[in-house]
C-alpha positions as CSV (number, residue, x, y, z in Angstrom):
1,M,-9.8,-26.5,8.6
2,G,-10.7,-23.2,8.5
3,F,-9.5,-20.0,10.5
4,M,-11.6,-17.3,8.6
5,T,-14.4,-16.8,10.7
6,T,-14.9,-16.0,14.4
7,D,-16.7,-19.2,15.2
8,I,-15.2,-21.1,18.6
9,T,-14.6,-25.2,17.8
10,E,-12.8,-27.7,19.8
11,N,-11.8,-28.9,16.6
12,T,-8.1,-27.4,14.9
13,E,-8.3,-26.8,12.1
14,T,-1.3,-10.8,-6.0
15,A,-4.8,-10.3,-7.2
16,N,-5.1,-14.2,-8.1
17,T,-4.0,-15.0,-4.7
18,A,-6.5,-12.4,-3.3
19,Q,-9.3,-14.1,-5.6
20,T,-8.8,-17.9,-4.5
21,E,-8.6,-17.2,-0.6
22,T,-11.9,-15.4,-1.1
23,A,-13.4,-18.6,-2.3
24,N,-11.4,-20.8,0.6
25,T,-13.1,-18.5,3.1
26,A,-16.5,-19.2,1.7
27,Q,-15.8,-23.1,2.1
28,T,-14.4,-22.9,5.5
29,E,-17.2,-20.7,6.8
30,T,-19.6,-23.6,6.0
31,S,-17.5,-26.0,7.3
32,N,-16.9,-24.3,10.7
33,T,-20.5,-23.6,11.4
34,A,-21.4,-27.0,11.5
35,Q,-18.5,-27.6,13.8
36,T,-19.6,-25.2,16.9
37,Q,-22.5,-27.3,16.9
38,S,-20.8,-30.1,19.0
39,S,-20.7,-29.8,23.0
40,G,-18.1,-29.8,24.8
41,P,-15.3,-26.6,25.3
42,R,-15.1,-24.4,22.9
43,D,-10.9,-23.6,23.2
44,T,-10.7,-21.8,20.0
45,V,-11.0,-18.8,18.0
46,F,-10.4,-18.3,14.5
47,I,-9.8,-15.1,13.2
48,G,-11.2,-13.8,9.5
49,K,-12.1,-10.4,8.6
50,K,-14.7,-9.1,11.2
51,P,-13.9,-6.2,13.5
52,L,-10.8,-6.6,15.9
53,M,-12.0,-6.1,18.8
54,A,-14.7,-8.8,18.7
55,Y,-12.1,-11.4,18.1
56,V,-10.9,-9.7,21.7
57,T,-14.2,-10.0,23.1
58,T,-14.6,-13.5,22.1
59,T,-11.5,-14.5,23.4
60,I,-11.6,-13.1,26.8
61,I,-14.7,-14.6,27.4
62,Q,-13.4,-17.8,26.9
63,L,-11.0,-16.9,29.3
64,A,-13.3,-16.1,32.0
65,N,-14.6,-19.8,31.5
66,L,-11.1,-21.9,30.3
67,P,-7.1,-21.3,31.6
68,S,-5.9,-21.0,28.2
69,V,-7.8,-20.3,24.3
70,S,-6.0,-20.6,21.0
71,I,-6.1,-18.1,18.9
72,K,-5.9,-19.3,15.3
73,A,-5.0,-17.5,12.0
74,R,-3.8,-18.3,8.3
75,G,-2.8,-15.9,5.1
76,M,-3.4,-12.1,5.3
77,S,-5.6,-12.7,8.6
78,I,-1.9,-13.6,10.5
79,G,-1.6,-9.9,11.3
80,R,-4.6,-9.5,13.0
81,A,-4.5,-12.7,15.0
82,V,-1.4,-11.0,16.5
83,D,-3.3,-7.8,17.4
84,V,-6.1,-9.9,19.6
85,A,-3.0,-11.5,21.3
86,Q,-1.7,-8.3,22.3
87,I,-4.4,-6.4,23.0
88,V,-5.7,-9.4,25.2
89,S,-2.4,-9.5,27.0
90,R,-1.2,-6.3,27.5
91,K,-4.8,-3.9,27.9
92,T,-5.9,-6.4,30.3
93,E,-2.7,-6.9,32.6
94,N,-4.9,-6.3,35.6
95,A,-6.5,-9.9,35.1
96,G,-3.3,-11.4,34.2
97,Y,-3.7,-12.8,31.0
98,T,-0.1,-14.0,29.3
99,V,0.7,-15.6,25.6
100,G,2.1,-18.9,25.8
101,K,3.0,-20.7,22.9
102,I,3.4,-19.6,19.5
103,L,3.2,-22.3,16.8
104,I,3.8,-21.2,13.0
105,G,3.6,-23.2,10.0
106,S,1.9,-23.6,6.8
107,E,-1.1,-25.6,5.2
108,T,-1.1,-26.9,1.4
109,L,-4.6,-25.7,-0.4
110,E,-5.6,-26.2,-3.9
111,S,-6.6,-23.2,-5.6
112,K,-9.3,-22.6,-8.1
113,D,-6.7,-24.0,-11.2
114,G,-6.4,-27.2,-9.5
115,R,-2.7,-25.9,-8.5
116,P,-1.8,-26.3,-5.2
117,R,-0.5,-23.4,-2.9
118,N,1.2,-22.8,0.8
119,V,-0.9,-20.5,3.0
120,S,0.8,-19.5,6.4
121,T,-0.7,-20.4,9.7
122,I,-0.5,-19.1,13.0
123,E,-1.5,-20.3,16.1
124,I,-1.2,-18.2,19.6
125,E,-2.1,-19.2,23.1
126,V,-3.3,-16.8,25.4
127,K,-3.4,-18.1,28.9
128,R,-4.3,-17.0,32.7
129,N,-1.9,-17.0,34.6
């Protein structure tokens, strides 16, 4: 499961901490790219380090075709995921998009030195009225 790219898939997914997260990001980007090659509805937007409006645009495009889209992020990207959901719901009031259920949690990842560490996650559902 990776949340650090803008790839849209149908599947869920201090200084030392920052370096470890960067390494994990590179690994998850590779796996997400492979997942997006499958066919079917792609109702998930994974938030990463790209500009905010890239994710807003992707979400709005998906909402034009689907009744709801999940915005997922983990770690330092959680704030950006919240911003994307708020921009879609507030700035496009005329289109009638609202924020649905919000799930928070954590995942245990293995750091470079082999120790397990917890990373916070969020999933925000944005849906059409």
